[in-house]
C-alpha positions as CSV (number, residue, x, y, z in Angstrom):
1,X,0.0,0.0,0.0
2,X,2.8,2.4,0.7
3,X,4.4,1.8,-2.7
4,X,1.1,2.4,-4.4
5,X,0.5,5.6,-2.5
6,X,4.0,6.9,-3.3
7,X,3.5,6.0,-7.0
8,X,0.2,7.8,-7.0
9,X,1.7,10.9,-5.4
10,X,4.7,11.1,-7.7
11,X,2.5,10.4,-10.8
12,X,-0.1,13.0,-9.8
13,X,2.6,15.6,-9.2
14,X,4.4,14.9,-12.4
15,X,1.2,15.0,-14.5
16,X,0.0,18.2,-12.8
17,X,3.4,19.8,-13.6
18,X,3.0,18.9,-17.3
19,X,-0.5,20.1,-17.5
20,X,0.3,23.4,-15.7
21,X,3.4,24.1,-17.7
22,X,2.9,27.5,-19.2
23,X,4.4,26.7,-22.6
24,X,3.1,24.1,-25.1
25,X,4.1,20.6,-24.3
26,X,4.5,17.9,-26.9
27,X,4.7,14.1,-26.3
28,X,6.8,12.4,-28.9
29,X,6.2,8.6,-29.1
30,X,8.2,6.1,-31.1
31,X,7.5,2.4,-31.4
32,X,5.5,1.9,-28.1
33,X,3.5,4.0,-25.8
34,X,1.9,1.9,-23.1
35,X,0.0,2.5,-19.8
36,X,1.8,5.2,-17.8
37,X,3.4,6.4,-21.1
38,X,-0.1,7.0,-22.5
39,X,-1.1,8.8,-19.2
40,X,1.9,11.1,-19.4
41,X,1.3,11.8,-23.1
42,X,-2.4,12.7,-22.3
43,X,-1.1,15.5,-20.0
44,X,0.7,17.1,-23.0
45,X,-0.9,19.7,-25.3
46,X,0.0,17.7,-28.4
47,X,1.0,14.2,-29.2
48,X,3.0,13.1,-32.2
49,X,4.2,9.6,-33.1
50,X,6.1,7.6,-35.7
51,X,4.0,5.6,-38.2
52,X,5.1,2.3,-36.5
53,X,4.1,3.4,-33.0
54,X,1.6,1.2,-31.0
55,X,-0.5,2.4,-28.1
56,X,-2.0,0.3,-25.3
57,X,-3.5,0.7,-21.9
58,X,-3.4,-2.9,-20.6
59,X,-4.9,-2.2,-17.1
60,X,-7.8,-4.8,-17.6
61,X,-5.2,-7.5,-18.4
62,X,-3.3,-6.6,-15.2
63,X,-6.1,-6.2,-12.8
64,X,-5.2,-2.6,-11.8
65,X,-7.5,0.4,-11.6
66,X,-7.1,3.9,-12.9
67,X,-8.1,6.8,-10.8
68,X,-10.7,9.3,-11.9
69,X,-8.1,11.9,-13.0
70,X,-6.5,9.4,-15.4
71,X,-9.8,8.3,-16.9
72,X,-10.9,11.9,-17.2
73,X,-7.7,12.8,-19.0
74,X,-8.3,10.0,-21.5
75,X,-12.0,10.9,-21.9
76,X,-11.2,14.6,-22.5
77,X,-8.9,13.6,-25.3
78,X,-10.6,10.7,-27.1
79,X,-14.2,10.9,-25.8
80,X,-16.1,8.4,-23.7
81,X,-16.8,5.8,-26.4
82,X,-13.1,5.4,-27.3
83,X,-12.0,5.5,-23.7
84,X,-14.4,2.6,-23.0
85,X,-13.0,0.6,-25.9
86,X,-9.4,1.4,-24.8
87,X,-10.0,0.2,-21.2
88,X,-12.5,-2.6,-21.8
89,X,-10.5,-4.3,-24.6
90,X,-7.0,-3.5,-23.4
91,X,-5.8,-4.1,-26.9
92,X,-3.0,-2.5,-28.9
93,X,-3.8,0.4,-31.3
94,X,-1.9,1.4,-34.4
95,X,-0.8,4.9,-35.0
96,X,-3.6,5.3,-37.5
97,X,-6.2,4.2,-35.0
98,X,-4.7,6.5,-32.4
99,X,-5.0,9.4,-34.9
100,X,-8.5,8.6,-35.9
101,X,-9.7,8.7,-32.2
102,X,-7.7,11.9,-31.4
103,X,-5.1,10.2,-29.2
104,X,-2.4,11.7,-31.4
105,X,-2.4,14.8,-33.4
106,X,0.1,13.8,-36.1
107,X,1.8,10.7,-37.5
108,X,5.3,11.2,-38.8
109,X,7.2,8.8,-41.1
110,X,9.6,6.3,-39.6
111,X,12.3,7.2,-42.0
112,X,13.4,10.8,-41.2
113,X,11.3,10.8,-38.0
114,X,13.8,12.9,-36.0
115,X,14.0,15.6,-38.7
116,X,10.3,15.7,-39.2
117,X,9.7,15.9,-35.4
118,X,12.3,18.7,-35.1
119,X,10.6,20.6,-38.0
120,X,7.2,20.2,-36.3
121,X,8.6,21.4,-32.9
122,X,10.5,24.3,-34.6
123,X,7.2,25.5,-36.2
124,X,5.6,25.6,-32.8
125,X,8.7,27.2,-31.1
126,X,8.7,30.0,-33.8
127,X,5.2,31.2,-33.0
128,X,4.3,34.0,-30.7
129,X,4.8,32.9,-27.1
130,X,2.3,35.3,-25.6
131,X,-0.4,34.1,-28.1
132,X,0.3,30.5,-27.3
133,X,0.1,31.2,-23.6
134,X,-3.3,32.9,-24.0
135,X,-4.6,30.0,-26.2
136,X,-3.3,27.4,-23.7
137,X,-5.1,29.1,-20.8
138,X,-8.4,29.4,-22.8
139,X,-8.2,25.8,-24.1
140,X,-7.5,24.5,-20.6
141,X,-10.4,26.5,-19.2
142,X,-12.8,24.8,-21.7
143,X,-12.1,21.4,-20.2
144,X,-12.3,22.6,-16.5
145,X,-15.3,22.8,-14.3
146,X,-16.9,26.3,-14.7
147,X,-16.1,27.2,-11.1
148,X,-12.4,26.6,-11.8
149,X,-12.1,28.7,-14.9
150,X,-10.1,31.9,-14.5
151,X,-11.6,34.1,-17.3
152,X,-9.9,37.2,-15.9
153,X,-6.5,35.5,-16.4
154,X,-7.4,34.6,-20.0
155,X,-8.6,38.1,-20.7
156,X,-5.3,39.5,-19.3
157,X,-3.3,37.1,-21.4
158,X,-5.2,38.1,-24.5
159,X,-4.7,41.8,-23.7
160,X,-1.0,41.2,-23.1
161,X,-0.8,39.9,-26.7
162,X,-2.4,43.1,-28.1
163,X,-0.1,45.3,-25.9
164,X,3.0,43.4,-26.9
165,X,6.0,44.1,-29.2
166,X,5.3,40.7,-30.7
167,X,1.9,41.9,-32.0
168,X,3.7,44.8,-33.7
169,X,6.3,42.4,-35.1
170,X,3.7,40.0,-36.3
171,X,1.8,42.7,-38.2
172,X,5.0,44.1,-39.7
173,X,6.2,40.7,-40.8
174,X,2.8,39.9,-42.4
175,X,2.9,43.3,-44.3
176,X,6.5,42.7,-45.3
177,X,5.9,39.1,-46.3
178,X,8.6,37.7,-44.1
179,X,8.8,35.3,-41.1
180,X,8.2,37.1,-37.8
181,X,10.8,37.0,-35.0
182,X,9.0,36.9,-31.7
183,X,10.6,37.7,-28.4
184,X,7.7,37.1,-25.9
185,X,7.3,40.7,-25.0
């Protein structure tokens, strides 16, 4: 019982840190993503994988239970029907199946995976940080209970975008037909 309690505590803290991280988080899966790996990936904002990746949550084959927070995270991403199938069958899913149910956002080729993943991540990293922060706050709020939503914080983050040097840079870059260089201020 002590080991289970410690595992739960550490896992809960780690997942909460991923979810609360102010910048976009991306889970990158190659070959296998199973059980706790799926749980960790669900805490990230985006999930990408190689075409040969397989996903599984074998809890029903192991006799272990998942706490409400873990089930909710899965349901929030794939919906209740897919969550039921994932838990009730405990089967392995291909990358294509994971994409069709929304478990992953993008499948990248096996050959050249590292370069494709780096390009995907670079595209995200090149976007306006203040805009991504405002969007992340708003998207998180959509999935929260209404009494937990901090609309004032979202509105402040949106206003910070409009008041920023990045907004001026984005407009100038668009007008000049060049890539913007954002600084997060």
